[in-house]
Backbone and ligand atoms as CSV (ligand in chain L), in Angstrom:
chain,resi,resn,atom,element,x,y,z
A,1,UNK,N,N,0.832,-1.200,0.000
A,1,UNK,CA,C,0.000,0.000,0.000
A,1,UNK,C,C,0.870,1.254,0.000
A,2,UNK,N,N,1.942,1.169,0.753
A,2,UNK,CA,C,2.829,2.326,0.854
A,2,UNK,C,C,3.353,2.731,-0.528
A,3,UNK,N,N,3.733,1.690,-1.308
A,3,UNK,CA,C,4.251,1.971,-2.646
A,3,UNK,C,C,3.217,2.677,-3.505
A,4,UNK,N,N,1.989,2.191,-3.380
A,4,UNK,CA,C,0.914,2.771,-4.176
A,4,UNK,C,C,0.737,4.231,-3.791
A,5,UNK,N,N,0.728,4.492,-2.485
A,5,UNK,CA,C,0.537,5.867,-2.017
A,5,UNK,C,C,1.651,6.757,-2.554
A,6,UNK,N,N,2.868,6.221,-2.515
A,6,UNK,CA,C,4.004,7.015,-2.976
A,6,UNK,C,C,3.882,7.275,-4.476
A,7,UNK,N,N,3.453,6.253,-5.186
A,7,UNK,CA,C,3.297,6.364,-6.620
A,7,UNK,C,C,2.263,7.436,-6.969
A,8,UNK,N,N,1.154,7.409,-6.225
A,8,UNK,CA,C,0.088,8.368,-6.499
A,8,UNK,C,C,0.582,9.788,-6.194
A,9,UNK,N,N,1.296,9.930,-5.082
A,9,UNK,CA,C,1.828,11.247,-4.736
A,9,UNK,C,C,2.781,11.732,-5.821
A,10,UNK,N,N,3.680,10.844,-6.243
A,10,UNK,CA,C,4.648,11.230,-7.264
A,10,UNK,C,C,3.939,11.653,-8.539
A,11,UNK,N,N,2.900,10.911,-8.914
A,11,UNK,CA,C,2.168,11.222,-10.138
A,11,UNK,C,C,1.510,12.596,-10.024
A,12,UNK,N,N,0.905,12.882,-8.860
A,12,UNK,CA,C,0.209,14.157,-8.698
A,12,UNK,C,C,1.199,15.313,-8.775
A,13,UNK,N,N,2.346,15.112,-8.139
A,13,UNK,CA,C,3.354,16.174,-8.157
A,13,UNK,C,C,3.809,16.428,-9.591
A,14,UNK,N,N,4.069,15.343,-10.319
A,14,UNK,CA,C,4.509,15.477,-11.709
A,14,UNK,C,C,3.436,16.195,-12.521
A,15,UNK,N,N,2.181,15.826,-12.296
A,15,UNK,CA,C,1.080,16.432,-13.041
A,15,UNK,C,C,0.989,17.922,-12.723
A,16,UNK,N,N,1.146,18.273,-11.444
A,16,UNK,CA,C,1.061,19.673,-11.041
A,16,UNK,C,C,2.184,20.480,-11.693
A,17,UNK,N,N,3.377,19.873,-11.726
A,17,UNK,CA,C,4.510,20.556,-12.348
A,17,UNK,C,C,4.234,20.792,-13.827
A,18,UNK,N,N,3.745,19.747,-14.482
A,18,UNK,CA,C,3.458,19.861,-15.909
A,18,UNK,C,C,2.423,20.953,-16.151
A,19,UNK,N,N,1.375,20.934,-15.323
A,19,UNK,CA,C,0.315,21.931,-15.473
A,19,UNK,C,C,0.885,23.328,-15.302
A,20,UNK,N,N,1.720,23.509,-14.283
A,20,UNK,CA,C,2.316,24.809,-14.029
A,20,UNK,C,C,3.090,25.290,-15.239
A,21,UNK,N,N,3.906,24.398,-15.787
A,21,UNK,CA,C,4.709,24.763,-16.950
A,21,UNK,C,C,3.808,25.092,-18.127
A,22,UNK,N,N,2.781,24.239,-18.307
A,22,UNK,CA,C,1.852,24.438,-19.427
A,22,UNK,C,C,1.205,25.809,-19.341
A,23,UNK,N,N,0.743,26.180,-18.154
A,23,UNK,CA,C,0.037,27.447,-17.991
A,23,UNK,C,C,0.983,28.605,-18.298
A,24,UNK,N,N,2.263,28.465,-17.888
A,24,UNK,CA,C,3.227,29.528,-18.099
A,24,UNK,C,C,3.506,29.783,-19.571
A,25,UNK,N,N,3.440,28.708,-20.379
A,25,UNK,CA,C,3.808,28.862,-21.777
A,25,UNK,C,C,2.586,29.055,-22.682
A,26,UNK,N,N,1.431,29.254,-22.059
A,26,UNK,CA,C,0.209,29.404,-22.843
A,26,UNK,C,C,0.174,30.754,-23.562
A,27,UNK,N,N,-0.073,30.677,-24.856
A,27,UNK,CA,C,-0.173,31.908,-25.629
A,27,UNK,C,C,-1.613,32.162,-26.060
A,28,UNK,N,N,-2.245,31.087,-26.569
A,28,UNK,CA,C,-3.602,31.237,-27.090
A,28,UNK,C,C,-4.632,30.855,-26.045
A,29,UNK,N,N,-4.637,31.559,-24.920
A,29,UNK,CA,C,-5.531,31.178,-23.838
A,29,UNK,C,C,-6.993,31.222,-24.275
A,30,UNK,N,N,-7.284,31.952,-25.333
A,30,UNK,CA,C,-8.672,32.125,-25.768
A,30,UNK,C,C,-9.114,31.050,-26.741
A,31,UNK,N,N,-8.150,30.223,-27.208
A,31,UNK,CA,C,-8.540,29.241,-28.213
A,31,UNK,C,C,-9.505,28.224,-27.641
A,32,UNK,N,N,-10.537,28.008,-28.389
A,32,UNK,CA,C,-11.636,27.143,-27.979
A,32,UNK,C,C,-11.179,25.761,-27.530
A,33,UNK,N,N,-10.229,25.183,-28.270
A,33,UNK,CA,C,-9.872,23.792,-28.007
A,33,UNK,C,C,-8.635,23.616,-27.137
A,34,UNK,N,N,-8.085,24.708,-26.690
A,34,UNK,CA,C,-6.820,24.602,-25.967
A,34,UNK,C,C,-6.925,23.716,-24.718
A,35,UNK,N,N,-7.950,23.949,-23.925
A,35,UNK,CA,C,-8.109,23.165,-22.692
A,35,UNK,C,C,-8.346,21.697,-23.020
A,36,UNK,N,N,-9.119,21.462,-24.093
A,36,UNK,CA,C,-9.375,20.083,-24.525
A,36,UNK,C,C,-8.073,19.391,-24.899
A,37,UNK,N,N,-7.232,20.107,-25.641
A,37,UNK,CA,C,-5.964,19.532,-26.090
A,37,UNK,C,C,-5.055,19.258,-24.885
A,38,UNK,N,N,-5.005,20.201,-23.950
A,38,UNK,CA,C,-4.198,19.983,-22.734
A,38,UNK,C,C,-4.706,18.753,-21.995
A,39,UNK,N,N,-6.020,18.644,-21.902
A,39,UNK,CA,C,-6.605,17.516,-21.191
A,39,UNK,C,C,-6.246,16.198,-21.878
A,40,UNK,N,N,-6.448,16.128,-23.193
A,40,UNK,CA,C,-6.201,14.839,-23.859
A,40,UNK,C,C,-4.729,14.478,-23.854
A,41,UNK,N,N,-3.844,15.490,-23.934
A,41,UNK,CA,C,-2.418,15.163,-23.854
A,41,UNK,C,C,-2.084,14.646,-22.458
A,42,UNK,N,N,-2.756,15.208,-21.457
A,42,UNK,CA,C,-2.572,14.713,-20.088
A,42,UNK,C,C,-3.035,13.270,-19.952
A,43,UNK,N,N,-4.185,12.971,-20.556
A,43,UNK,CA,C,-4.694,11.593,-20.510
A,43,UNK,C,C,-3.732,10.660,-21.238
A,44,UNK,N,N,-3.253,11.095,-22.399
A,44,UNK,CA,C,-2.314,10.257,-23.163
A,44,UNK,C,C,-1.024,10.016,-22.356
A,45,UNK,N,N,-0.563,11.051,-21.672
A,45,UNK,CA,C,0.652,10.871,-20.854
A,45,UNK,C,C,0.386,9.913,-19.692
A,46,UNK,N,N,-0.819,9.982,-19.144
A,46,UNK,CA,C,-1.180,9.052,-18.064
A,46,UNK,C,C,-1.203,7.620,-18.604
A,47,UNK,N,N,-1.764,7.463,-19.801
A,47,UNK,CA,C,-1.759,6.149,-20.450
A,47,UNK,C,C,-0.310,5.707,-20.651
A,48,UNK,N,N,0.511,6.621,-21.168
A,48,UNK,CA,C,1.922,6.311,-21.422
A,48,UNK,C,C,2.665,5.965,-20.135
A,49,UNK,N,N,2.343,6.668,-19.053
A,49,UNK,CA,C,2.991,6.393,-17.769
A,49,UNK,C,C,2.664,5.006,-17.261
A,50,UNK,N,N,1.401,4.624,-17.405
A,50,UNK,CA,C,1.008,3.287,-16.962
A,50,UNK,C,C,1.665,2.213,-17.828
A,51,UNK,N,N,1.721,2.459,-19.141
A,51,UNK,CA,C,2.365,1.493,-20.037
A,51,UNK,C,C,3.853,1.364,-19.685
A,52,UNK,N,N,4.497,2.495,-19.411
A,52,UNK,CA,C,5.917,2.457,-19.046
A,52,UNK,C,C,6.141,1.686,-17.750
A,53,UNK,N,N,5.253,1.896,-16.780
A,53,UNK,CA,C,5.380,1.193,-15.500
A,53,UNK,C,C,5.176,-0.309,-15.690
A,54,UNK,N,N,4.200,-0.666,-16.529
A,54,UNK,CA,C,3.940,-2.087,-16.780
A,54,UNK,C,C,5.145,-2.717,-17.489
A,55,UNK,N,N,5.722,-1.992,-18.446
A,55,UNK,CA,C,6.894,-2.509,-19.162
A,55,UNK,C,C,8.031,-2.810,-18.181
A,56,UNK,N,N,8.216,-1.918,-17.209
A,56,UNK,CA,C,9.305,-2.119,-16.243
A,56,UNK,C,C,9.107,-3.415,-15.465
A,57,UNK,N,N,7.846,-3.755,-15.213
A,57,UNK,CA,C,7.558,-4.992,-14.469
A,57,UNK,C,C,7.595,-6.209,-15.395
A,58,UNK,N,N,6.827,-6.121,-16.492
A,58,UNK,CA,C,6.610,-7.296,-17.343
A,58,UNK,C,C,7.828,-7.601,-18.214
A,59,UNK,N,N,8.473,-6.562,-18.727
A,59,UNK,CA,C,9.602,-6.784,-19.627
A,59,UNK,C,C,10.927,-6.812,-18.864
A,60,UNK,N,N,11.082,-5.891,-17.917
A,60,UNK,CA,C,12.393,-5.755,-17.262
A,60,UNK,C,C,12.465,-6.376,-15.869
A,61,UNK,N,N,11.340,-6.886,-15.375
A,61,UNK,CA,C,11.375,-7.630,-14.129
A,61,UNK,C,C,11.396,-6.813,-12.841
A,62,UNK,N,N,10.978,-5.551,-12.896
A,62,UNK,CA,C,10.887,-4.768,-11.650
A,62,UNK,C,C,9.904,-5.457,-10.707
A,63,UNK,N,N,10.231,-5.434,-9.427
A,63,UNK,CA,C,9.438,-6.225,-8.485
A,63,UNK,C,C,8.246,-5.463,-7.921
A,64,UNK,N,N,7.388,-5.025,-8.856
A,64,UNK,CA,C,6.172,-4.327,-8.454
A,64,UNK,C,C,4.937,-5.018,-9.020
A,65,UNK,N,N,5.048,-6.337,-9.145
A,65,UNK,CA,C,3.954,-7.114,-9.709
A,65,UNK,C,C,2.624,-6.868,-9.006
A,66,UNK,N,N,2.690,-6.551,-7.702
A,66,UNK,CA,C,1.450,-6.310,-6.961
A,66,UNK,C,C,0.705,-5.069,-7.468
A,67,UNK,N,N,1.414,-4.206,-8.156
A,67,UNK,CA,C,0.779,-2.975,-8.662
A,67,UNK,C,C,0.207,-3.117,-10.069
A,68,UNK,N,N,0.459,-4.286,-10.712
A,68,UNK,CA,C,0.053,-4.414,-12.119
A,68,UNK,C,C,-1.429,-4.177,-12.318
A,69,UNK,N,N,-2.222,-4.707,-11.402
A,69,UNK,CA,C,-3.668,-4.588,-11.575
A,69,UNK,C,C,-4.111,-3.119,-11.511
A,70,UNK,N,N,-3.463,-2.367,-10.655
A,70,UNK,CA,C,-3.763,-0.935,-10.587
A,70,UNK,C,C,-3.488,-0.280,-11.944
A,71,UNK,N,N,-2.330,-0.626,-12.539
A,71,UNK,CA,C,-1.974,0.005,-13.815
A,71,UNK,C,C,-2.900,-0.436,-14.941
A,72,UNK,N,N,-3.208,-1.733,-14.987
A,72,UNK,CA,C,-4.047,-2.188,-16.101
A,72,UNK,C,C,-5.470,-1.668,-15.949
A,73,UNK,N,N,-5.959,-1.555,-14.709
A,73,UNK,CA,C,-7.326,-1.036,-14.571
A,73,UNK,C,C,-7.371,0.451,-14.929
A,74,UNK,N,N,-6.295,1.173,-14.633
A,74,UNK,CA,C,-6.248,2.582,-15.065
A,74,UNK,C,C,-6.231,2.675,-16.587
A,75,UNK,N,N,-5.469,1.781,-17.219
A,75,UNK,CA,C,-5.416,1.795,-18.684
A,75,UNK,C,C,-6.790,1.544,-19.292
A,76,UNK,N,N,-7.509,0.582,-18.732
A,76,UNK,CA,C,-8.855,0.284,-19.245
A,76,UNK,C,C,-9.739,1.521,-19.085
A,77,UNK,N,N,-9.670,2.158,-17.915
A,77,UNK,CA,C,-10.511,3.335,-17.672
A,77,UNK,C,C,-10.129,4.491,-18.599
A,78,UNK,N,N,-8.829,4.723,-18.755
A,78,UNK,CA,C,-8.376,5.873,-19.549
A,78,UNK,C,C,-8.596,5.667,-21.055
A,79,UNK,N,N,-8.683,4.401,-21.481
A,79,UNK,CA,C,-8.851,4.113,-22.913
A,79,UNK,C,C,-10.321,3.974,-23.312
A,80,UNK,N,N,-11.185,4.161,-22.356
A,80,UNK,CA,C,-12.619,3.924,-22.564
A,80,UNK,C,C,-13.171,4.717,-23.753
A,81,UNK,N,N,-12.762,5.976,-23.864
A,81,UNK,CA,C,-13.331,6.820,-24.923
A,81,UNK,C,C,-12.274,7.775,-25.478
A,82,UNK,N,N,-11.269,7.223,-26.137
A,82,UNK,CA,C,-10.234,8.065,-26.743
A,82,UNK,C,C,-10.836,9.004,-27.795
A,83,UNK,N,N,-11.736,8.512,-28.678
A,83,UNK,CA,C,-12.298,9.438,-29.676
A,83,UNK,C,C,-12.994,10.649,-29.034
A,84,UNK,N,N,-13.558,10.460,-27.855
A,84,UNK,CA,C,-14.208,11.568,-27.165
A,84,UNK,C,C,-13.240,12.699,-26.803
A,85,UNK,N,N,-11.950,12.407,-26.822
A,85,UNK,CA,C,-10.935,13.425,-26.517
A,85,UNK,C,C,-10.591,14.268,-27.747
A,86,UNK,N,N,-11.171,13.887,-28.893
A,86,UNK,CA,C,-10.816,14.536,-30.156
A,86,UNK,C,C,-12.027,15.146,-30.849
A,87,UNK,N,N,-12.636,16.174,-30.243
A,87,UNK,CA,C,-13.764,16.813,-30.924
A,87,UNK,C,C,-13.295,17.438,-32.237
A,88,UNK,N,N,-14.189,17.448,-33.202
A,88,UNK,CA,C,-13.885,18.019,-34.520
A,88,UNK,C,C,-13.297,19.430,-34.361
A,89,UNK,N,N,-12.215,19.669,-35.092
A,89,UNK,CA,C,-11.618,21.007,-35.080
A,89,UNK,C,C,-10.518,21.167,-34.043
A,90,UNK,N,N,-10.304,20.134,-33.226
A,90,UNK,CA,C,-9.281,20.294,-32.185
A,90,UNK,C,C,-7.885,19.918,-32.706
A,91,UNK,N,N,-7.595,20.382,-33.924
A,91,UNK,CA,C,-6.263,20.183,-34.491
A,91,UNK,C,C,-5.474,21.481,-34.421
A,92,UNK,N,N,-5.864,22.346,-33.505
A,92,UNK,CA,C,-5.259,23.668,-33.367
A,92,UNK,C,C,-5.514,24.163,-31.956
A,93,UNK,N,N,-4.607,24.880,-31.261
A,93,UNK,CA,C,-3.319,25.352,-31.740
A,93,UNK,C,C,-2.175,24.351,-31.520
A,94,UNK,N,N,-1.908,23.944,-30.280
A,94,UNK,CA,C,-0.682,23.174,-30.032
A,94,UNK,C,C,-0.986,21.708,-29.856
A,95,UNK,N,N,-0.957,20.986,-30.937
A,95,UNK,CA,C,-1.315,19.579,-30.859
A,95,UNK,C,C,-0.546,18.785,-31.906
A,96,UNK,N,N,-0.332,17.521,-31.611
A,96,UNK,CA,C,0.279,16.622,-32.584
A,96,UNK,C,C,-0.775,15.777,-33.290
A,97,UNK,N,N,-2.026,16.090,-33.039
A,97,UNK,CA,C,-3.105,15.351,-33.713
A,97,UNK,C,C,-3.157,15.764,-35.183
A,98,UNK,N,N,-3.202,14.786,-36.069
A,98,UNK,CA,C,-3.263,15.089,-37.506
A,98,UNK,C,C,-4.706,15.350,-37.938
A,99,UNK,N,N,-4.879,16.187,-38.937
A,99,UNK,CA,C,-6.230,16.473,-39.464
A,99,UNK,C,C,-6.917,15.213,-39.988
A,100,UNK,N,N,-6.104,14.251,-40.409
A,100,UNK,CA,C,-6.662,13.011,-40.980
A,100,UNK,C,C,-7.620,12.306,-40.014
A,101,UNK,N,N,-7.478,12.603,-38.735
A,101,UNK,CA,C,-8.366,11.975,-37.742
A,101,UNK,C,C,-9.828,12.196,-38.133
A,102,UNK,N,N,-10.132,13.432,-38.533
A,102,UNK,CA,C,-11.538,13.761,-38.800
A,102,UNK,C,C,-11.946,13.396,-40.231
A,103,UNK,N,N,-10.955,13.113,-41.080
A,103,UNK,CA,C,-11.272,12.638,-42.430
A,103,UNK,C,C,-11.521,11.140,-42.423
A,104,UNK,N,N,-10.955,10.478,-41.422
A,104,UNK,CA,C,-11.011,9.023,-41.396
A,104,UNK,C,C,-11.457,8.572,-40.001
A,105,UNK,N,N,-12.534,9.162,-39.566
A,105,UNK,CA,C,-13.020,9.003,-38.195
A,105,UNK,C,C,-13.287,7.547,-37.829
A,106,UNK,N,N,-13.863,6.779,-38.789
A,106,UNK,CA,C,-14.198,5.373,-38.491
A,106,UNK,C,C,-12.947,4.566,-38.157
A,107,UNK,N,N,-11.915,4.802,-38.938
A,107,UNK,CA,C,-10.642,4.106,-38.708
A,107,UNK,C,C,-10.066,4.504,-37.339
A,108,UNK,N,N,-10.186,5.782,-37.023
A,108,UNK,CA,C,-9.681,6.283,-35.744
A,108,UNK,C,C,-10.412,5.582,-34.591
A,109,UNK,N,N,-11.725,5.453,-34.732
A,109,UNK,CA,C,-12.516,4.773,-33.694
A,109,UNK,C,C,-12.133,3.298,-33.583
A,110,UNK,N,N,-11.891,2.697,-34.749
A,110,UNK,CA,C,-11.513,1.283,-34.793
A,110,UNK,C,C,-10.185,1.057,-34.040
A,111,UNK,N,N,-9.220,1.926,-34.328
A,111,UNK,CA,C,-7.905,1.791,-33.692
A,111,UNK,C,C,-7.991,2.055,-32.195
A,112,UNK,N,N,-8.847,2.989,-31.831
A,112,UNK,CA,C,-9.068,3.275,-30.421
A,112,UNK,C,C,-9.663,2.055,-29.715
A,113,UNK,N,N,-10.593,1.421,-30.401
A,113,UNK,CA,C,-11.221,0.235,-29.844
A,113,UNK,C,C,-10.231,-0.928,-29.709
A,114,UNK,N,N,-9.302,-1.026,-30.669
A,114,UNK,CA,C,-8.256,-2.061,-30.575
A,114,UNK,C,C,-7.450,-1.873,-29.288
A,115,UNK,N,N,-7.125,-0.611,-28.976
A,115,UNK,CA,C,-6.359,-0.350,-27.759
A,115,UNK,C,C,-7.170,-0.701,-26.516
A,116,UNK,N,N,-8.444,-0.312,-26.514
A,116,UNK,CA,C,-9.291,-0.644,-25.370
A,116,UNK,C,C,-9.346,-2.162,-25.172
A,117,UNK,N,N,-9.549,-2.896,-26.281
A,117,UNK,CA,C,-9.640,-4.358,-26.174
A,117,UNK,C,C,-8.321,-4.970,-25.701
A,118,UNK,N,N,-7.228,-4.424,-26.192
A,118,UNK,CA,C,-5.910,-4.945,-25.776
A,118,UNK,C,C,-5.679,-4.660,-24.289
A,119,UNK,N,N,-6.107,-3.487,-23.835
A,119,UNK,CA,C,-5.957,-3.147,-22.410
A,119,UNK,C,C,-6.831,-4.072,-21.561
A,120,UNK,N,N,-8.037,-4.344,-22.035
A,120,UNK,CA,C,-8.935,-5.243,-21.302
A,120,UNK,C,C,-8.375,-6.660,-21.234
A,121,UNK,N,N,-7.763,-7.092,-22.346
A,121,UNK,CA,C,-7.203,-8.450,-22.387
A,121,UNK,C,C,-6.036,-8.575,-21.403
A,122,UNK,N,N,-5.202,-7.542,-21.355
A,122,UNK,CA,C,-4.073,-7.571,-20.421
A,122,UNK,C,C,-4.591,-7.530,-18.980
A,123,UNK,N,N,-5.573,-6.677,-18.753
A,123,UNK,CA,C,-6.155,-6.565,-17.412
A,123,UNK,C,C,-6.730,-7.916,-16.962
A,124,UNK,N,N,-7.410,-8.598,-17.892
A,124,UNK,CA,C,-8.007,-9.900,-17.559
A,124,UNK,C,C,-6.922,-10.905,-17.172
A,125,UNK,N,N,-5.811,-10.904,-17.915
A,125,UNK,CA,C,-4.722,-11.834,-17.598
A,125,UNK,C,C,-4.147,-11.528,-16.217
A,126,UNK,N,N,-3.996,-10.237,-15.923
A,126,UNK,CA,C,-3.435,-9.842,-14.624
A,126,UNK,C,C,-4.394,-10.250,-13.499
A,127,UNK,N,N,-5.675,-10.002,-13.719
A,127,UNK,CA,C,-6.667,-10.386,-12.700
A,127,UNK,C,C,-6.646,-11.890,-12.447
A,128,UNK,N,N,-6.432,-12.664,-13.522
A,128,UNK,CA,C,-6.421,-14.120,-13.396
A,128,UNK,C,C,-5.054,-14.620,-12.927
A,129,UNK,N,N,-4.059,-13.741,-12.854
A,129,UNK,CA,C,-2.714,-14.156,-12.474
A,129,UNK,C,C,-2.067,-15.043,-13.521
A,130,UNK,N,N,-2.523,-14.877,-14.772
A,130,UNK,CA,C,-2.054,-15.724,-15.858
A,130,UNK,C,C,-0.757,-15.157,-16.449
A,131,UNK,N,N,0.328,-15.333,-15.709
A,131,UNK,CA,C,1.585,-14.653,-16.036
A,131,UNK,C,C,2.144,-15.000,-17.408
A,132,UNK,N,N,1.865,-16.234,-17.865
A,132,UNK,CA,C,2.340,-16.670,-19.177
A,132,UNK,C,C,1.804,-15.811,-20.312
A,133,UNK,N,N,0.699,-15.113,-20.061
A,133,UNK,CA,C,0.073,-14.280,-21.094
A,133,UNK,C,C,0.520,-12.822,-21.054
A,134,UNK,N,N,1.186,-12.428,-19.987
A,134,UNK,CA,C,1.489,-11.000,-19.819
A,134,UNK,C,C,2.265,-10.415,-20.997
A,135,UNK,N,N,3.367,-11.093,-21.369
A,135,UNK,CA,C,4.264,-10.520,-22.374
A,135,UNK,C,C,3.560,-10.320,-23.714
A,136,UNK,N,N,2.845,-11.350,-24.167
A,136,UNK,CA,C,2.207,-11.256,-25.489
A,136,UNK,C,C,1.077,-10.221,-25.469
A,137,UNK,N,N,0.320,-10.205,-24.383
A,137,UNK,CA,C,-0.793,-9.238,-24.332
A,137,UNK,C,C,-0.260,-7.815,-24.193
A,138,UNK,N,N,0.848,-7.685,-23.507
A,138,UNK,CA,C,1.455,-6.356,-23.396
A,138,UNK,C,C,1.973,-5.897,-24.756
A,139,UNK,N,N,2.561,-6.827,-25.495
A,139,UNK,CA,C,3.060,-6.464,-26.821
A,139,UNK,C,C,1.919,-6.052,-27.752
A,140,UNK,N,N,0.826,-6.801,-27.682
A,140,UNK,CA,C,-0.344,-6.436,-28.490
A,140,UNK,C,C,-0.824,-5.028,-28.161
A,141,UNK,N,N,-0.815,-4.732,-26.885
A,141,UNK,CA,C,-1.247,-3.397,-26.464
A,141,UNK,C,C,-0.328,-2.336,-27.075
A,142,UNK,N,N,0.960,-2.534,-26.934
A,142,UNK,CA,C,1.927,-1.567,-27.474
A,142,UNK,C,C,1.759,-1.370,-28.975
A,143,UNK,N,N,1.505,-2.473,-29.673
A,143,UNK,CA,C,1.326,-2.372,-31.128
A,143,UNK,C,C,0.065,-1.590,-31.477
A,144,UNK,N,N,-0.949,-1.717,-30.614
A,144,UNK,CA,C,-2.199,-0.989,-30.890
A,144,UNK,C,C,-1.993,0.518,-30.723
A,145,UNK,N,N,-1.175,0.920,-29.780
A,145,UNK,CA,C,-0.861,2.357,-29.623
A,145,UNK,C,C,-0.137,2.836,-30.872
A,146,UNK,N,N,0.871,2.054,-31.243
A,146,UNK,CA,C,1.724,2.403,-32.370
A,146,UNK,C,C,0.919,2.558,-33.652
A,147,UNK,N,N,-0.039,1.662,-33.854
A,147,UNK,CA,C,-0.835,1.688,-35.085
A,147,UNK,C,C,-1.553,3.026,-35.216
A,148,UNK,N,N,-2.104,3.524,-34.131
A,148,UNK,CA,C,-2.811,4.802,-34.203
A,148,UNK,C,C,-1.824,5.957,-34.354
A,149,UNK,N,N,-0.748,5.916,-33.601
A,149,UNK,CA,C,0.230,7.007,-33.698
A,149,UNK,C,C,0.813,7.093,-35.105
A,150,UNK,N,N,1.070,5.933,-35.731
A,150,UNK,CA,C,1.639,5.928,-37.084
A,150,UNK,C,C,0.769,6.730,-38.050
A,151,UNK,N,N,-0.537,6.567,-37.931
A,151,UNK,CA,C,-1.438,7.195,-38.894
A,151,UNK,C,C,-1.898,8.590,-38.472
A,152,UNK,N,N,-2.041,8.811,-37.181
A,152,UNK,CA,C,-2.802,9.985,-36.756
A,152,UNK,C,C,-2.076,10.947,-35.825
A,153,UNK,N,N,-0.832,10.659,-35.519
A,153,UNK,CA,C,-0.094,11.571,-34.643
A,153,UNK,C,C,1.135,12.088,-35.377
A,154,UNK,N,N,1.343,13.380,-35.298
A,154,UNK,CA,C,2.539,13.965,-35.929
A,154,UNK,C,C,3.788,13.506,-35.185
A,155,UNK,N,N,4.864,13.358,-35.942
A,155,UNK,CA,C,6.124,12.911,-35.349
A,155,UNK,C,C,6.680,13.963,-34.405
L,1,HEC,C1,C,-6.925,6.058,-31.652
L,1,HEC,C2,C,-5.620,6.712,-31.651
L,1,HEC,C3,C,-4.663,6.585,-30.512
L,1,HEC,C4,C,-4.457,5.502,-29.698
L,1,HEC,C5,C,-5.135,4.148,-29.754
L,1,HEC,C6,C,-3.418,5.870,-28.787
L,1,HEC,N1,N,-3.009,7.150,-29.016
L,1,HEC,FE1,FE,-1.582,8.181,-27.976
L,1,HEC,N2,N,-1.933,9.814,-29.113
L,1,HEC,C7,C,-2.796,9.892,-30.180
L,1,HEC,C8,C,-2.762,11.221,-30.758
L,1,HEC,C9,C,-3.550,11.701,-31.954
L,1,HEC,C10,C,-1.847,11.963,-29.984
L,1,HEC,C11,C,-1.486,13.448,-30.129
L,1,HEC,C12,C,-2.454,14.249,-29.236
L,1,HEC,C13,C,-2.215,15.724,-29.235
L,1,HEC,O1,O,-1.030,16.169,-29.346
L,1,HEC,O2,O,-3.188,16.474,-29.102
L,1,HEC,C14,C,-1.328,11.041,-28.960
L,1,HEC,C15,C,-0.373,11.381,-28.006
L,1,HEC,C16,C,0.212,10.499,-27.119
L,1,HEC,C17,C,1.266,10.843,-26.174
L,1,HEC,C18,C,1.919,12.213,-26.021
L,1,HEC,C19,C,1.078,13.100,-25.107
L,1,HEC,C20,C,1.681,14.501,-24.965
L,1,HEC,O3,O,2.331,14.768,-23.952
L,1,HEC,O4,O,1.536,15.324,-25.888
L,1,HEC,C21,C,1.577,9.700,-25.477
L,1,HEC,C22,C,2.615,9.540,-24.383
L,1,HEC,C23,C,0.708,8.652,-25.984
L,1,HEC,N3,N,-0.125,9.171,-26.969
L,1,HEC,C24,C,0.729,7.334,-25.528
L,1,HEC,C25,C,-0.161,6.343,-25.981
L,1,HEC,C26,C,-0.116,4.967,-25.534
L,1,HEC,C27,C,0.907,4.391,-24.584
L,1,HEC,C28,C,-1.155,4.331,-26.157
L,1,HEC,C29,C,-1.591,2.894,-26.053
L,1,HEC,C30,C,-1.805,2.294,-24.770
L,1,HEC,C31,C,-1.824,5.302,-27.014
L,1,HEC,N4,N,-1.183,6.508,-26.884
L,1,HEC,C32,C,-2.907,5.009,-27.821
L,1,HEC,C33,C,-3.596,8.875,-30.653
L,1,HEC,C34,C,-3.733,7.627,-30.071
């Protein structure tokens, strides 16, 4: 429990720092989608943080296996509605989202759903303690992120 508490504290501090920096560098405070973009980038970073933490355990053997379920359940929750983070027109001002998202919305939803399903599959394996499945399901998850970034995120 102590580790979890420390992890949560560390995450909040990091988030507060990021927010502080973000606010300081804001130029287009009046832009309609700015807050939305900040929010979705924050969610994506949270997703990325959980994936990085899981990789440290599953791939590199960090001894935090007891925390895996926390990370996978967060991933499932955060991936629930990725398309909802991308309202039409939110390709401006400061974003790496490509315009193609709104030209190819169905594909974007499909790829988002692949990530949700991959996160659910990994979560199910962790809940069942089915360690033999962790590596492959984690890899599938990573590939699902990559597939969307390849098409819809600027380098
Ligand atoms: C359906 C598409 C899609 C999926 C699936 C997806 N992403 Fe993203 N991701 C994006 C887009 C688009 C951006 C750029 C958002 C922006 O800059 O406004 C992004 C940005 C990011 C960022 C950078 C956030 C920042 O600080 O600007 C990280 C980290 C990230 N994604 C991690 C992940 C991980 C890890 C997964 C899989 C578990 C994932 N993403 C799944 C589309 C996706």
